[in-house]
All heavy atoms as an XYZ file, in Angstrom:
703
protein
N     -23.592     23.243    -21.515
C     -22.627     24.066    -22.209
C     -21.255     23.984    -21.548
O     -20.243     23.980    -22.242
C     -23.117     25.502    -22.271
C     -24.292     25.676    -23.214
C     -24.783     27.102    -23.265
O     -24.503     27.889    -22.376
N     -25.514     27.434    -24.300
N     -21.248     23.917    -20.216
C     -19.957     23.808    -19.536
C     -19.279     22.484    -19.875
O     -18.055     22.459    -20.080
C     -20.125     23.954    -18.027
C     -20.429     25.362    -17.530
C     -20.697     25.354    -16.028
C     -19.300     26.316    -17.853
N     -20.053     21.401    -19.936
C     -19.457     20.119    -20.298
C     -18.843     20.191    -21.693
O     -17.740     19.692    -21.919
C     -20.499     18.996    -20.245
C     -20.443     18.222    -18.962
O     -19.730     18.579    -18.037
N     -21.207     17.161    -18.896
N     -19.558     20.796    -22.634
C     -19.046     20.929    -23.993
C     -17.744     21.715    -24.024
O     -16.794     21.352    -24.733
N     -17.693     22.788    -23.251
C     -16.470     23.582    -23.159
C     -15.338     22.749    -22.570
O     -14.206     22.768    -23.074
C     -16.703     24.837    -22.319
C     -15.481     25.710    -22.040
C     -14.836     26.188    -23.329
C     -15.877     26.882    -21.157
N     -15.637     22.001    -21.518
C     -14.611     21.160    -20.896
C     -14.049     20.139    -21.866
O     -12.828     19.955    -21.958
N     -14.917     19.487    -22.621
C     -14.440     18.491    -23.586
C     -13.675     19.143    -24.731
O     -12.713     18.558    -25.255
C     -15.589     17.621    -24.092
C     -15.955     16.543    -23.111
C     -17.160     16.572    -22.432
C     -15.088     15.489    -22.832
C     -17.506     15.595    -21.516
C     -15.403     14.508    -21.914
C     -16.620     14.557    -21.264
O     -16.947     13.588    -20.359
N     -14.076     20.349    -25.137
C     -13.324     21.070    -26.172
C     -11.915     21.376    -25.676
O     -10.938     21.242    -26.424
C     -14.052     22.351    -26.563
N     -11.805     21.769    -24.415
C     -10.483     22.031    -23.837
C      -9.644     20.754    -23.791
O      -8.446     20.779    -24.092
C     -10.629     22.648    -22.441
C     -11.152     24.084    -22.422
C     -11.577     24.483    -21.012
C     -10.105     25.049    -22.958
N     -10.272     19.638    -23.408
C      -9.548     18.364    -23.402
C      -9.033     18.026    -24.793
O      -7.897     17.574    -24.959
C     -10.443     17.223    -22.904
C     -10.686     17.105    -21.414
C     -11.561     15.897    -21.115
C      -9.383     17.015    -20.639
N      -9.885     18.233    -25.781
C      -9.517     17.933    -27.172
C      -8.289     18.723    -27.603
O      -7.500     18.267    -28.421
C     -10.699     18.232    -28.092
C     -10.477     17.909    -29.532
C     -11.717     18.194    -30.351
C     -11.459     17.926    -31.818
N     -12.631     18.230    -32.643
N      -8.133     19.912    -27.041
C      -7.000     20.762    -27.396
C      -5.838     20.660    -26.395
O      -4.971     21.538    -26.340
C      -7.471     22.217    -27.538
C      -8.305     22.408    -28.764
N      -9.678     22.231    -28.764
C      -7.960     22.712    -30.031
C     -10.130     22.442    -29.976
N      -9.123     22.728    -30.760
N      -5.860     19.605    -25.584
C      -4.738     19.336    -24.689
C      -4.653     20.221    -23.466
O      -3.614     20.292    -22.828
N      -5.741     20.872    -23.121
C      -5.745     21.770    -21.969
C      -6.453     21.102    -20.785
O      -7.528     21.516    -20.360
C      -6.409     23.090    -22.350
C      -5.662     23.825    -23.438
C      -6.331     25.119    -23.824
O      -6.988     25.751    -23.004
N      -6.173     25.510    -25.073
N      -5.817     20.056    -20.262
C      -6.428     19.243    -19.222
C      -6.770     20.034    -17.965
O      -7.855     19.862    -17.403
C      -5.516     18.053    -18.848
C      -5.384     17.030    -19.924
C      -4.274     17.332    -20.910
O      -3.633     18.377    -20.858
N      -4.047     16.413    -21.833
N      -5.849     20.856    -17.489
C      -6.101     21.571    -16.238
C      -7.256     22.558    -16.372
O      -8.071     22.697    -15.461
C      -4.824     22.272    -15.753
C      -3.705     21.304    -15.380
C      -4.134     20.258    -14.358
O      -4.871     20.548    -13.420
N      -3.681     19.031    -14.539
N      -7.340     23.230    -17.506
C      -8.458     24.146    -17.734
C      -9.774     23.378    -17.830
O     -10.799     23.815    -17.309
C      -8.236     24.959    -19.011
O      -7.114     25.799    -18.869
N      -9.727     22.225    -18.487
C     -10.925     21.391    -18.599
C     -11.382     20.926    -17.221
O     -12.577     20.983    -16.908
C     -10.644     20.190    -19.501
N     -10.439     20.489    -16.395
C     -10.773     20.041    -15.040
C     -11.427     21.178    -14.256
O     -12.420     20.982    -13.554
C      -9.533     19.481    -14.307
C      -9.784     19.342    -12.813
C      -9.135     18.135    -14.903
N     -10.894     22.383    -14.388
C     -11.473     23.536    -13.682
C     -12.921     23.769    -14.116
O     -13.788     24.035    -13.276
C     -10.630     24.787    -13.922
N     -13.198     23.627    -15.402
C     -14.567     23.788    -15.915
C     -15.453     22.672    -15.380
O     -16.574     22.916    -14.910
C     -14.574     23.802    -17.450
C     -13.859     25.045    -17.987
C     -15.992     23.694    -18.007
C     -14.517     26.364    -17.658
N     -14.971     21.433    -15.440
C     -15.763     20.299    -14.944
C     -16.022     20.423    -13.438
O     -17.113     20.089    -12.972
C     -15.066     18.971    -15.249
C     -15.023     18.609    -16.716
C     -13.890     18.031    -17.264
C     -16.111     18.809    -17.543
C     -13.835     17.675    -18.598
C     -16.070     18.459    -18.898
C     -14.930     17.890    -19.421
N     -15.032     20.891    -12.684
C     -15.230     21.087    -11.244
C     -16.293     22.147    -10.977
O     -17.130     21.983    -10.074
C     -13.913     21.473    -10.576
C     -12.937     20.332    -10.457
C     -11.574     20.735     -9.910
O     -11.207     21.925     -9.991
O     -10.872     19.840     -9.417
N     -16.257     23.223    -11.731
C     -17.264     24.273    -11.579
C     -18.651     23.723    -11.896
O     -19.618     23.983    -11.169
C     -16.931     25.450    -12.509
C     -17.929     26.571    -12.481
C     -17.893     27.303    -11.160
C     -18.731     28.556    -11.230
N     -18.799     29.241     -9.948
N     -18.751     22.936    -12.955
C     -20.032     22.337    -13.336
C     -20.551     21.401    -12.247
O     -21.741     21.405    -11.927
C     -19.878     21.599    -14.667
C     -21.156     21.525    -15.455
O     -22.091     22.293    -15.241
N     -21.203     20.605    -16.396
N     -19.662     20.621    -11.655
C     -20.058     19.713    -10.573
C     -20.527     20.493     -9.346
O     -21.465     20.084     -8.663
C     -18.900     18.785    -10.211
N     -19.893     21.632     -9.082
C     -20.315     22.465     -7.953
C     -21.695     23.087     -8.217
O     -22.506     23.213     -7.298
C     -19.286     23.562     -7.703
N     -21.952     23.442     -9.462
C     -23.237     24.045     -9.814
C     -24.381     23.023     -9.860
O     -25.529     23.354     -9.562
C     -23.135     24.747    -11.176
C     -22.298     26.014    -11.224
C     -22.097     26.462    -12.668
C     -22.960     27.118    -10.409
N     -24.058     21.792    -10.246
C     -25.078     20.749    -10.423
C     -24.677     19.468     -9.684
O     -24.407     18.433    -10.291
C     -25.281     20.463    -11.923
C     -25.678     21.683    -12.704
C     -24.734     22.390    -13.440
C     -26.983     22.130    -12.693
C     -25.093     23.524    -14.162
C     -27.355     23.264    -13.397
C     -26.408     23.966    -14.133
N     -24.638     19.521     -8.345
C     -24.128     18.382     -7.564
C     -25.006     17.132     -7.592
O     -24.559     16.077     -7.144
C     -24.035     18.954     -6.152
C     -25.056     20.033     -6.115
C     -25.037     20.635     -7.504
N     -26.200     17.218     -8.125
C     -27.074     16.038     -8.198
C     -27.037     15.383     -9.577
O     -27.690     14.366     -9.791
C     -28.505     16.422     -7.846
C     -28.654     16.845     -6.403
C     -30.080     17.163     -6.058
C     -30.172     17.624     -4.601
N     -31.540     17.942     -4.213
N     -26.277     15.950    -10.488
C     -26.193     15.441    -11.854
C     -25.090     14.397    -11.965
O     -23.918     14.706    -11.751
C     -25.915     16.583    -12.830
O     -25.597     16.076    -14.103
N     -25.465     13.195    -12.318
C     -24.447     12.156    -12.481
C     -23.571     12.442    -13.697
O     -22.403     12.100    -13.729
C     -25.068     10.756    -12.575
C     -26.144     10.607    -13.606
C     -25.847     10.341    -14.922
C     -27.473     10.715    -13.239
C     -26.842     10.196    -15.868
C     -28.486     10.565    -14.164
C     -28.167     10.309    -15.488
N     -24.119     13.109    -14.699
C     -23.355     13.393    -15.907
C     -22.161     14.309    -15.639
O     -21.091     14.126    -16.223
C     -24.267     13.999    -16.978
C     -23.578     14.109    -18.309
O     -22.971     13.161    -18.790
N     -23.651     15.277    -18.916
N     -22.316     15.285    -14.753
C     -21.189     16.186    -14.488
C     -20.042     15.448    -13.807
O     -18.873     15.753    -14.054
C     -21.597     17.445    -13.686
C     -22.628     18.270    -14.434
C     -22.063     17.125    -12.293
N     -20.361     14.471    -12.988
C     -19.299     13.707    -12.323
C     -18.636     12.731    -13.288
O     -17.434     12.461    -13.176
C     -19.835     12.999    -11.081
C     -20.153     13.975     -9.985
C     -21.462     14.268     -9.664
C     -19.149     14.647     -9.312
C     -21.774     15.195     -8.680
C     -19.440     15.583     -8.328
C     -20.759     15.858     -8.015
N     -19.393     12.233    -14.261
C     -18.811     11.393    -15.305
C     -17.789     12.206    -16.100
O     -16.674     11.753    -16.346
C     -19.927     10.868    -16.219
C     -19.412      9.915    -17.276
O     -18.977      8.809    -16.909
O     -19.440     10.288    -18.463
N     -18.156     13.419    -16.459
C     -17.250     14.303    -17.192
C     -16.049     14.702    -16.342
O     -14.915     14.744    -16.838
C     -17.998     15.552    -17.654
O     -19.059     15.200    -18.500
N     -16.293     14.981    -15.073
C     -15.201     15.340    -14.169
C     -14.195     14.196    -14.075
O     -12.978     14.420    -14.112
C     -15.752     15.702    -12.789
C     -14.750     16.123    -11.726
C     -13.901     17.306    -12.176
C     -15.484     16.461    -10.426
N     -14.684     12.983    -13.991
C     -13.791     11.817    -13.964
C     -12.965     11.750    -15.248
O     -11.757     11.479    -15.203
C     -14.593     10.532    -13.772
N     -13.595     12.008    -16.396
C     -12.852     12.021    -17.660
C     -11.745     13.069    -17.621
O     -10.623     12.821    -18.077
C     -13.789     12.312    -18.835
C     -14.719     11.161    -19.169
O     -14.454     10.017    -18.739
O     -15.715     11.414    -19.881
N     -12.058     14.228    -17.077
C     -11.053     15.285    -16.973
C      -9.895     14.888    -16.080
O      -8.724     15.081    -16.437
N     -10.221     14.337    -14.918
C      -9.156     13.900    -14.009
C      -8.299     12.813    -14.650
O      -7.073     12.820    -14.502
C      -9.752     13.383    -12.701
C     -10.250     14.452    -11.761
C     -11.419     14.258    -11.028
C      -9.565     15.646    -11.566
C     -11.889     15.225    -10.142
C     -10.019     16.619    -10.689
C     -11.187     16.396     -9.976
O     -11.644     17.350     -9.100
N      -8.929     11.878    -15.355
C      -8.159     10.828    -16.019
C      -7.228     11.416    -17.079
O      -6.075     11.007    -17.182
C      -9.091      9.787    -16.636
C      -9.772      8.857    -15.646
C     -10.828      8.007    -16.344
C      -8.753      7.978    -14.940
N      -7.737     12.370    -17.839
C      -6.910     13.009    -18.861
C      -5.735     13.748    -18.230
O      -4.657     13.832    -18.822
C      -7.752     13.966    -19.701
N      -5.944     14.263    -17.025
C      -4.885     14.977    -16.311
C      -3.973     14.028    -15.526
O      -3.020     14.470    -14.882
C      -5.498     16.014    -15.368
N      -4.283     12.735    -15.552
C      -3.441     11.749    -14.875
C      -3.700     11.586    -13.397
O      -2.865     11.059    -12.678
N      -4.873     12.014    -12.925
C      -5.197     11.940    -11.499
C      -6.240     10.850    -11.250
O      -7.444     11.108    -11.205
C      -5.712     13.293    -11.007
C      -5.798     13.373     -9.491
O      -5.884     12.318     -8.832
O      -5.798     14.511     -8.975
N      -5.762      9.627    -11.095
C      -6.685      8.493    -10.935
C      -7.400      8.505     -9.588
O      -8.530      8.010     -9.481
C      -5.948      7.168    -11.139
O      -4.943      6.999    -10.166
N      -6.781      9.077     -8.568
C      -7.424      9.129     -7.253
C      -8.667     10.015     -7.307
O      -9.742      9.619     -6.844
C      -6.437      9.642     -6.187
O      -5.313      8.757     -6.152
C      -7.093      9.702     -4.818
N      -8.528     11.196     -7.869
C      -9.686     12.087     -7.978
C     -10.703     11.558     -8.986
O     -11.899     11.771     -8.829
C      -9.241     13.497     -8.345
C      -8.605     14.216     -7.182
C      -8.343     15.647     -7.513
N      -7.866     16.346     -6.338
C      -7.323     17.537     -6.367
N      -7.189     18.177     -7.517
N      -6.905     18.110     -5.269
N     -10.235     10.887    -10.025
C     -11.164     10.292    -10.993
C     -12.032      9.256    -10.292
O     -13.255      9.214    -10.501
C     -10.394      9.655    -12.144
N     -11.433      8.442     -9.449
C     -12.191      7.435     -8.706
C     -13.223      8.093     -7.803
O     -14.379      7.660     -7.749
C     -11.240      6.550     -7.872
O     -10.312      5.907     -8.756
C     -12.011      5.491     -7.094
N     -12.837      9.154     -7.121
C     -13.775      9.867     -6.247
C     -14.937     10.443     -7.058
O     -16.095     10.386     -6.627
C     -13.053     10.974     -5.483
N     -14.644     10.997     -8.229
C     -15.713     11.545     -9.079
C     -16.640     10.431     -9.557
O     -17.863     10.607     -9.598
C     -15.113     12.290    -10.268
N     -16.080      9.286     -9.901
C     -16.903      8.151    -10.335
C     -17.792      7.653     -9.199
O     -18.947      7.276     -9.428
C     -16.013      7.020    -10.861
C     -15.315      7.316    -12.189
C     -14.199      6.320    -12.430
C     -16.319      7.311    -13.336
N     -17.272      7.665     -7.986
C     -18.089      7.256     -6.843
C     -19.235      8.245     -6.606
O     -20.351      7.851     -6.281
C     -17.206      7.084     -5.612
C     -16.329      5.843     -5.730
C     -15.269      5.707     -4.662
O     -15.000      6.683     -3.927
O     -14.688      4.610     -4.572
N     -18.970      9.541     -6.824
C     -20.044     10.534     -6.717
C     -21.058     10.345     -7.845
O     -22.256     10.543     -7.652
C     -19.465     11.948     -6.736
C     -18.750     12.303     -5.455
C     -18.210     13.721     -5.494
C     -17.483     14.041     -4.193
N     -16.950     15.413     -4.190
N     -20.576      9.961     -9.005
C     -21.478      9.665    -10.117
C     -22.423      8.523     -9.744
O     -23.634      8.606     -9.952
C     -20.674      9.294    -11.364
C     -21.544      8.881    -12.534
C     -20.756      8.383    -13.729
O     -19.507      8.344    -13.692
O     -21.405      8.025    -14.725
N     -21.866      7.461     -9.164
C     -22.703      6.319     -8.767
C     -23.725      6.721     -7.701
O     -24.870      6.267     -7.739
C     -21.829      5.172     -8.260
C     -21.001      4.457     -9.320
C     -20.127      3.393     -8.669
C     -21.893      3.843    -10.398
N     -23.326      7.570     -6.779
C     -24.257      8.034     -5.746
C     -25.385      8.850     -6.378
O     -26.553      8.715     -5.990
C     -23.526      8.865     -4.697
N     -25.056      9.685     -7.345
C     -26.079     10.487     -8.020
C     -27.004      9.596     -8.842
O     -28.221      9.823     -8.890
C     -25.426     11.546     -8.901
N     -26.450      8.570     -9.463
C     -27.283      7.628    -10.221
C     -28.230      6.897     -9.281
O     -29.407      6.712     -9.590
C     -26.411      6.639    -11.026
C     -25.755      7.357    -12.207
C     -27.251      5.457    -11.522
C     -24.728      6.526    -12.960
N     -27.729      6.485     -8.124
C     -28.571      5.771     -7.154
C     -29.762      6.613     -6.720
O     -30.831      6.081     -6.425
C     -27.739      5.356     -5.951
N     -29.586      7.926     -6.696
C     -30.670      8.823     -6.282
C     -31.567      9.240     -7.451
O     -32.589      9.886     -7.243
C     -30.075     10.078     -5.632
N     -31.186      8.878     -8.661
C     -31.928      9.288     -9.857
C     -33.192      8.440     -9.995
O     -33.116      7.213    -10.002
C     -31.036      9.119    -11.092
C     -31.617      9.664    -12.365
C     -31.884     11.016    -12.501
C     -31.869      8.817    -13.429
C     -32.390     11.518    -13.684
C     -32.378      9.319    -14.611
C     -32.647     10.667    -14.744
N     -34.359      9.076    -10.094
C     -35.616      8.312    -10.119
C     -35.809      7.458    -11.374
O     -36.579      6.497    -11.343
C     -36.697      9.392    -10.027
C     -36.046     10.651    -10.443
C     -34.586     10.510    -10.124
N     -35.110      7.759    -12.439
C     -35.278      7.004    -13.685
C     -34.014      6.221    -14.030
O     -33.626      6.128    -15.186
C     -35.639      7.957    -14.833
C     -36.835      8.797    -14.544
N     -38.118      8.288    -14.521
C     -36.942     10.100    -14.237
C     -38.963      9.258    -14.220
N     -38.277     10.369    -14.029
N     -33.418      5.627    -13.033
C     -32.142      4.961    -13.265
C     -32.270      3.677    -14.064
O     -31.275      3.110    -14.500
C     -31.409      4.722    -11.958
C     -32.031      3.713    -11.025
C     -31.262      3.626     -9.750
N     -30.027      2.881     -9.947
C     -29.490      2.099     -9.046
N     -30.033      1.993     -7.872
N     -28.393      1.454     -9.301
N     -33.506      3.212    -14.315
C     -33.701      2.011    -15.129
C     -33.569      2.305    -16.623
O     -33.564      1.385    -17.435
C     -35.063      1.389    -14.839
N     -33.439      3.551    -16.992
C     -33.261      3.922    -18.397
C     -31.950      3.302    -18.889
O     -30.923      3.411    -18.213
C     -33.239      5.461    -18.550
C     -32.894      5.881    -19.960
C     -34.570      6.047    -18.109
N     -31.974      2.628    -20.050
C     -30.765      1.946    -20.524
C     -29.515      2.825    -20.586
O     -28.428      2.376    -20.224
C     -31.163      1.445    -21.915
C     -32.639      1.233    -21.810
C     -33.125      2.355    -20.921
N     -29.641      4.062    -21.005
C     -28.462      4.936    -21.088
C     -27.859      5.184    -19.706
O     -26.637      5.228    -19.548
C     -28.830      6.260    -21.750
N     -28.711      5.317    -18.703
C     -28.232      5.524    -17.336
C     -27.582      4.244    -16.825
O     -26.525      4.289    -16.175
C     -29.381      5.989    -16.413
C     -28.897      6.130    -14.973
C     -29.969      7.306    -16.909
N     -28.174      3.118    -17.142
C     -27.594      1.838    -16.737
C     -26.222      1.634    -17.371
O     -25.313      1.110    -16.729
C     -28.527      0.682    -17.093
C     -29.773      0.649    -16.243
C     -30.718     -0.469    -16.633
O     -30.751     -0.917    -17.778
N     -31.502     -0.923    -15.663
N     -26.055      2.085    -18.609
C     -24.752      1.976    -19.275
C     -23.709      2.853    -18.584
O     -22.567      2.425    -18.395
C     -24.873      2.355    -20.746
C     -25.604      1.319    -21.565
C     -25.839      1.774    -23.004
O     -25.688      2.948    -23.334
N     -26.213      0.838    -23.854
N     -24.109      4.062    -18.214
C     -23.185      4.936    -17.483
C     -22.803      4.332    -16.138
O     -21.637      4.396    -15.724
C     -23.802      6.315    -17.272
C     -23.770      7.268    -18.447
C     -24.537      8.539    -18.118
C     -22.341      7.604    -18.837
N     -23.784      3.737    -15.465
C     -23.507      3.115    -14.170
C     -22.516      1.961    -14.336
O     -21.548      1.842    -13.573
C     -24.807      2.625    -13.536
C     -24.610      2.000    -12.177
C     -25.912      1.580    -11.519
O     -26.939      1.439    -12.215
O     -25.899      1.393    -10.293
N     -22.748      1.122    -15.335
C     -21.850     -0.008    -15.569
C     -20.448      0.482    -15.929
O     -19.446     -0.055    -15.431
C     -22.404     -0.896    -16.675
N     -20.368      1.514    -16.755
C     -19.070      2.080    -17.137
C     -18.342      2.636    -15.920
O     -17.138      2.411    -15.745
C     -19.279      3.180    -18.181
C     -18.006      3.855    -18.622
C     -18.310      4.911    -19.701
N     -17.140      5.696    -19.982
C     -16.947      6.940    -19.564
N     -17.864      7.567    -18.867
N     -15.840      7.592    -19.864
N     -19.060      3.338    -15.064
C     -18.437      3.901    -13.864
C     -17.914      2.793    -12.961
O     -16.799      2.890    -12.436
C     -19.434      4.780    -13.114
N     -18.713      1.744    -12.773
C     -18.266      0.621    -11.934
C     -17.019     -0.047    -12.507
O     -16.085     -0.380    -11.779
C     -19.388     -0.385    -11.749
C     -20.524      0.128    -10.891
C     -21.558     -0.957    -10.579
N     -22.703     -0.410     -9.918
C     -22.742      0.010     -8.652
N     -21.658     -0.075     -7.917
N     -23.847      0.511     -8.130
N     -16.991     -0.227    -13.823
C     -15.828     -0.838    -14.475
C     -14.588      0.038    -14.315
O     -13.498     -0.464    -14.034
C     -16.115     -1.066    -15.961
C     -17.117     -2.166    -16.220
C     -17.585     -2.216    -17.673
O     -17.029     -1.481    -18.531
O     -18.521     -2.975    -17.952
N     -14.758      1.339    -14.491
C     -13.626      2.248    -14.343
C     -13.092      2.256    -12.919
O     -11.873      2.261    -12.715
C     -14.015      3.670    -14.759
C     -14.126      3.853    -16.253
C     -14.433      5.286    -16.602
O     -15.430      5.835    -16.156
N     -13.582      5.897    -17.399
N     -13.985      2.267    -11.945
C     -13.546      2.242    -10.544
C     -12.749      0.974    -10.275
O     -11.669      1.024     -9.672
C     -14.744      2.362     -9.582
C     -15.319      3.783     -9.628
C     -14.333      1.999     -8.152
C     -16.634      3.939     -8.889
N     -13.264     -0.164    -10.724
C     -12.554     -1.430    -10.503
C     -11.185     -1.414    -11.173
O     -10.185     -1.840    -10.570
C     -13.390     -2.584    -11.034
N     -11.115     -0.889    -12.381
C      -9.841     -0.821    -13.104
C      -8.870      0.112    -12.405
O      -7.690     -0.216    -12.215
C     -10.083     -0.353    -14.539
C      -8.836     -0.313    -15.399
C      -9.133      0.074    -16.848
N     -10.028      1.208    -16.984
C      -9.650      2.488    -16.919
N      -8.402      2.806    -16.649
N     -10.524      3.464    -17.092
N      -9.345      1.281    -11.978
C      -8.470      2.248    -11.320
C      -7.986      1.743     -9.966
O      -6.811      1.916     -9.618
C      -9.189      3.586    -11.162
C      -9.438      4.342    -12.462
C     -10.384      5.514    -12.225
C      -8.139      4.814    -13.081
N      -8.878      1.141     -9.212
C      -8.453      0.605     -7.914
C      -7.503     -0.561     -8.091
O      -6.563     -0.724     -7.320
C      -9.676      0.216     -7.072
C     -10.420      1.426     -6.540
C     -11.532      1.039     -5.613
C     -12.186      2.290     -5.016
N     -13.262      1.952     -4.107
N      -7.738     -1.379     -9.112
C      -6.844     -2.502     -9.404
C      -5.453     -2.038     -9.816
O      -4.462     -2.655     -9.467
N      -5.390     -0.940    -10.531
C      -4.100     -0.416    -10.982
C      -3.271      0.127     -9.821
O      -2.049      0.158     -9.885
C      -4.329      0.694    -12.014
N      -3.953      0.540     -8.755
C      -3.235      1.088     -7.589
C      -2.769     -0.004     -6.642
O      -1.968      0.241     -5.755
C      -4.111      2.075     -6.837
C      -4.156      3.428     -7.516
C      -4.923      4.373     -6.693
N      -6.310      4.213     -7.134
C      -7.314      4.956     -6.747
N      -7.142      5.886     -5.876
N      -8.514      4.785     -7.216
N      -3.302     -1.199     -6.794
C      -2.941     -2.284     -5.858
C      -1.708     -3.019     -6.294
O      -1.152     -2.927     -7.277
C      -4.110     -3.262     -5.726
C      -5.299     -2.618     -5.069
C      -6.524     -3.524     -5.012
O      -6.493     -4.623     -5.573
O      -7.498     -3.099     -4.409
């Protein structure tokens, strides 16, 4: 529900409020890779590529610890996170 609220806020141009919701969700569910994926989306929408990269790295760490990471949907999220990290780091160089 918090993720849904965060994305609704993003849709209405309220990036900072969305980030606050996503941060709260990440604090409540630190083992969930999905909350860090959403947090990265929030940071990107707010223009903070450094924090987005950090959230994506936490997402990858959570995926690595996930016992069912061979599930195709999880593999897609992992690939997306890796691509985003490479793109964001490349943009800073």
